[in-house]
Steps between C-alpha positions, in 0.01 A plus 500: 500500500176705505383612159511866604869463596579334166326781312703753698824328390388518136410866542848571639652324196292718266608815685867394484473434125323831441777693675757304299389684186628823655829335600548356151430836341731708722782245477544594133651832613808315625527168312427339167192275483692177439751542780220598736305189402804279545589632845146504640444140401830389647360623832165332430679174415705508819197590708278220367777236485477386867123458472531311172757271666267436796218429257715247316586327829134472599332393176495138389530581130752778422510643150635241252818598318336536153238732651774732630571588136135591451519713814796688355304563178218643708768714665585640156136604455506648850814696411338628179206637697733669746728639227212649298365652819834642611577658160146638489553701816736727306210655305179432692354583839465270799121525474493396135748221571287360782177487307642393163699220664177382667363418155655157552178406681270518194783394267555173685181324379562616143846346494364187667271450201770568243761270654312230690151522339357563846181692426375738770146624550369702198465804726880529503515640146305824562706548817819483291357758259415733789852464640649605165276809500615575854865477393430739214338756731779468756767565237312805366495398132680271263693795358623613842551152641854497630755231427493406868126431484554260209780326689265460798251325272772256394582457867137415574509242220811343651343490847193328358721232345695465823182461705368229269826304490569525872142407584514186287842396630427562867167318478678203344830491689442711813810667650395866445805639684736293287343642185529850646870436566553389138323808366691742722836339422430503125394865509812602691735328252321634192489849652876512544565347158266753339668790674862406421518644145297816562507599866772585748478388860685719750494575870321833458211329322468242776509774765234698317259207470584293807158548660313411179719191454435372851130578488431338163733208562412401855156645563311507168691190386549239769280635781191584295521166320516326837195688628315409183588131534392492865182702453374300205501182710210639704319732257282400200666572165246767397556696823878470466503619137283802578716605794831450316381683189470804725873555443403718203283719721775529761748589225281799411467596867874484566569680173277786614640510856871457428542636147214749473348333192150609400241365257249672275129409526531292181795309645301438819229347282761279335626388841143425608434288191822300538449441871139399434623243249747362753214446745253367243734242352544347844150546643277392212624138477442461874150648472420265213616198701284599794198552274550153346525345846186684610311377194615143560396525863158636405458228237595230750246637748231506232572142395504359853178335621282706728 
């Protein structure tokens, strides 16, 4: 597949995920957050199941049985990120949700150090500080920061954990679609269990949110994940991360187009700082690698006999 085609697939995935923020927000007018989460991930599970089965038939080393338990635990983390996000939509805007959720990008290296002692480049730490400032500006102030904004920060923390765990497990065991199936199935079960004591599920609620359920379950769940998996086979990781992190930008665009949301100049500055951090945390390591290679190449040329 040409690299340009792969990048286009990743861009489509980012657009689909950005629009999903609007669907998740408007679904709360008809359903409780837990029931919505449970139903959407039933659809995602059913949609990805055939592809996970084909993957299992083709690979030589399917996921070992003990690792399935680890995959389910990662599914719990995945569900936590989705639950925090879904509850947050009750008291925050789509724009805030998109950019605050995207804080998982700078949070990921921090958690990697704390859990696995995997130290990133020193430049990461000022980027993290800038992202926190951006979140503060986007929220307006600590006093006016809504409960939904705080929940989105917890969601970003959960996504960072999920990214680290999934990355380590997929790199070790492969089978990315099987791990996606485990996460979706776990989220659907926990969503229904969480909604049983507090939420009612009736036909009117399903009718009111049927479009949001189908969109977030089939398109932003199974389809977008599939496009991501295909595109990243032919696109360098830095390019893929930059394109996919654009979901936060598309969330703001769709929030403005479909919901009429508007930002103040200060909030625009916060968005700019957060989005800049998302780009920097992915670009700088690649730039440093290229500079090291260039220095080694120059040194080798200088050491070679004339």
